[in-house]
N, C-alpha and C positions, 0 to 999 in steps of 0.2 A: 434092764438096769437103769437106762436113762429115764424111763417113765417113773421108776421108783424114786429116783433122786428128785425129779421135778415135782412128783406128787408130794414128797415130804416138804418141799420148799413152798409150794403154792396151796397146800391144804390149810384149812383153818386151824388155828391153835387154841380156839375156845370151844372146840367140840366137847371136851370133857368138863366144861364149866370154867368159871373165872376164878383162878387161884391168884394169890399174891404174886407168884412168879410170872404167870401169864399176864397179869395186869402190868407189871413193871416192864415186861418184854414189849408189850404193845405200845406203851407210852414211850419207851426208849426208841423204838423203831419210828414212831410218829414224829418224835423230835428230830431224828435224823432226816426223815422225809422233809420236814419243814426247813431244815438247814439246806438240803439239796435244792429245794424249790426256790428258796430265798437267794442262794448263790447264783443259780441260773438266771433268775429274774434280774438281779443286780448287774449281771454281765450284759444284759440286753437293753437295760434302761436305767435311768437314775430314779431313785425314790427316796422318800424321807426315812429317817432312822426309825420313827414310830411305826411306819408301814412295814419296814423290814422285820422288826421284832414281832409285830402281829402276824405276819406271814410265817415266821419261823415257829410260833407256838400254836397257831390255829389248828393244824392237823392233830396235835395231841389233845387239844380241848374237845374237838369233835369226836375223836377216838374214845375218850372217856365217857362222853355223853352216850354214844352208841352202846358201849359196854354196859353202862349202868341201866339201860332200858332192857337189858337181859335178852337181847336177840329179837325183840319186837320191832321189826323193820318199820312198820307204820308209825309207831310212836317215836322211833328214833329219827325218822325223816322229819316228822312234825317238829320235834324239839330242835333238831339241827337247823331246820328252816327258820326258826325264831332268830337265829343269828343274823339273818338278812335284815332284820328290823333294827339292828344295832349300827349306829354310825361309827365305823372304825376310825374315821378321821374327822377333824373339826370342819373340813370342807369336803364336798363330794369328790370321790376319786375319779380317775379317768377310766375309760372302758377297759384298757389294759389291766389296771389295778383290780377292778371289779372281777374281771375274768380270772386273774391269778388267784384271787380269794376263793372263787368257786372251785378252782382246781385243788387248792389246799383243803377245802372242806370235803371235796370228793375223796381225796387221798385219806383224810382222817376217817371218813365213814367206812372205807374199805378196810383200813387197819383196825377200826373198832369191831368189825365183824370177824376179825381174826385172820384175815387173808393178807398176811404181812408181805409175802412174796409178790402178790398182785399189786399191793399198795406201792411198794418200791418200784415195780415195773411201770405202773401207771404214772408215778411221779417223774421217773427218768424220761419216759416217752414224751409226756406233756411239757416238761421243762425244756427238753431239747427242741421241741416244736416252737415253744415261745422264743427260745434263743435264735432259732433259724429264721422265724418270721421277723424278728427284730433286725437281724442282719440283712435280710432281703428288703427291709422297709416296705413290707406288704401293705397295700392300701394307700401309700403315700402319693402315688401318681406322679406324672411327669413334671408337675408344677409344685411338688412338695416343698422345695426350697424357696419358692417365690410367693406362695400363698401366705398372706399375713393377716393378722388382726391389728388394726390401728385404732388407738384411743387418743382423741384430741380434746383438750379442755379449752373452752373459749369463754369470754365474759358474757354475761346475760344480755347485754345490749347489742351484741353482734348477731346479725341475721345470718344464720349458718346455711340458709338455702342457697346453694350454688356458689358459696364463697370460696370453696376449695376445688371447684370443678376443673378450672384451668390447670391447676397443679396436678390433679389426679389424672387428667387426660394425657399429660406429658410423661408421667412416670409409671402409670399402671395400665395393664391390659384390660382390667375391669375393676370396678369399685362399687360397693353396695353399702349404703347407710343402713345398719342393722338396728341401732338403738340410739335414742336420745334421752339423756338423764340429767336432771338438775342436781347440783351438789353444793356444798358450802352454804346451806340455808337459802338456796336459790340464786346466789350471786354468780354462780358459774354453771356452765352447761358442759356435759361430757358427751361427745359423739363417738360411737363405735362403728368402724367400717370393717367389712371383709373385702380384701382386695388381692390382686395378683400383680406383682411388680414386673415391669418390662425388663429391667436389668437389676439384679440384686446388688451389683457393684455401685449403683447410684442411690442406694438407700440413704446415705448421709446427706447427699444433696437434696433429696426429697424431703427429709425432715427439716433441713435448714429453710427451705422455701415455705414449709408449713408454719414454722416458728415466726416467720415474718408476718404471717397473716393472722395468727391467733394471739398476738401480743406477747410472745415468748412464754406462754403458760405451758403447763405440763403436757408432754406428748409421749406416748409409749407405743412401741411396735413389737409384736411377738409372732411366733408361728401360729398359723390359723388354728383356732379352737373349735371344738364341737359346739353345737347349739346349747347343750346343757351347761357347758362350762362358761360360755360367754354370757350367760344370764347372771353371773355372780356380780 
């Protein structure tokens, strides 16, 4: 009895061909899957409105693509893979966002093959895993709250070699100059550091001392970024 019920839930609905009713059912389930995945992702991290909308509709888009290739898995995967060439955002997304998009595409692919039960199960499991890993702060490490990316703007005539070393030694456990970039038609220089603060409570005092040395030009500090993101 249980096997019969599970079989009816997890069997493909496209075995007898794609009818309008089957098409609408698959698209509807895909949209529900997208909303579930979007909701679970929003609970574990902040994201832009455009990303949330894309995540909500992506499973339905992939589902329709897979159905329209009429069960040809090779062609379906090739067409769905073309979505990876599309820039979903004006700026590259984080690893978390890219991973979530792959989950949405995978769920849409399963739904497009007609396995709606498996698609929903896959979405719930992966969505809960994303939520759990976000709560556990997996990969953040013991210095997650102290690892920062610092950007300092200085005038072009200031020799930045060693000018901030004394301040860095007092307030950081380690500091590494990652990038030097000219800006404002070469009249300013922007320095980018990766560093670990000794005491996060001293962040304001740290910035105040840096402002005294850079002529009170722009300074920004944020949570440490990946190498790909820091290249922006």
